[in-house]
N, C-alpha and C positions, 0 to 999 in steps of 0.2 A: 416704246419697247421697255419693259420692266427689267429685262436682263439681256445680256449680249448672247445672241443665239449662236454666233460663230464660236464664242468661247465654250458654250454648252456642248456644241458638237465636238470640239477638241477634247473636252473632259470625257465625254462619252467614248471617244475613240481610245483614250487611255484606260478607261475603266471597263471596257467592253467584255473582257474575259472574267470579270468578277461578278458572278451571278448572284451573290448574296447581298449586293448593294442595291439600294433603292434611290431613285430620283423622285423628288416630290416638290410640287409647286408650293411655295411657302413665303409669306411676307412680301409678296410682289416680285419674288425672284424664284430661284431654284435652290433646293437643298439636296445634298448627297448624304445618304445615311448608311451606316453599318451598325448592326446589332441594335437597331432602333435609335441610334444616336447620330446627330448631325456631325460630320467631320469636315465638310466643305460646302460651299454654295456659291451662287452668283447673284449679286445685286448690281443692277445697272451694268457697268463694264468691269466691275471689280470682282476678283475672286475672294471669297470669305474662307478663312481657314481656322479651324479650331485647334489651337496649339496647346491649350491648357494654361491654367493660371501660373504655374511654375515656369513655363517657357515663354510667357508673354513678353517680358521685358527684352529677352534676347532676340526674339523674333522681330520685335520692333526696331532693333538695331540694323536689321538687314535692309538693303536697298528696296525702294518702292513699296514699303509697308507703312501702315498707319493704324491707329486704334480703330476697332469697329465701334462706331458710335451710332448705330442704327436707331436707337431710342433717344438720342440726344446726349447720352452719357456713355462713356467707354465701357464696353463689355469685356471684363478681364478674362483672358483665355481665348478670345476671338480677335482676329486681325483682318484687315483688308490688304490685299495685294493688288496694286494697280496694274493696268495692262502692260506697262513696261517691265513688270516683274515676272510676267508669264508669257513673254514673246515666243520663247522656244519650247518645243516639247519637253526638253530636259528640265527647264525651269518649272513648267506646269506640273510635271510628274513629281518633282521634288516636293512641291507644296502639297499636292494631293496625298502623297505617301506620308508626309509629316502629320497631316490631320488624321489619316487612317491609323497610324501608329499610336496616336494619343488615345483615340476612342477604343482601340483594341485592348488597352489596359483598364478600361472601365467595365464595371459589371453591366450586363445586358439591360436594356430599358425594361421596366416592368410593364406588362401588358395590362390594359384596363380590364377589369372583370366584367363579364356579360351580365346584364340584368335579367 
């Protein structure tokens, strides 16, 4: 299993009323996107949250977090939250909203031009 399906069901339950969001299989896991930008995801049993480069260090001070090092190098602005950090609906919602708030401040992703 490339991603925790129970966690993905919990994420879907929290995001179910937000029709503008997209769930996409990506990098062997799931990505949750808003305005064409990933704000959260699931890799294995970890929640991935896009907190942005300026909030990265503060996010890593919170319990159950670590740098996202999917490529072998930490990706500034993205963190992993372990299962212990998203045990409750309140914890999970907090992290999802944090990622959504960050991408809401970004310009929408550019669409590729059709050939």
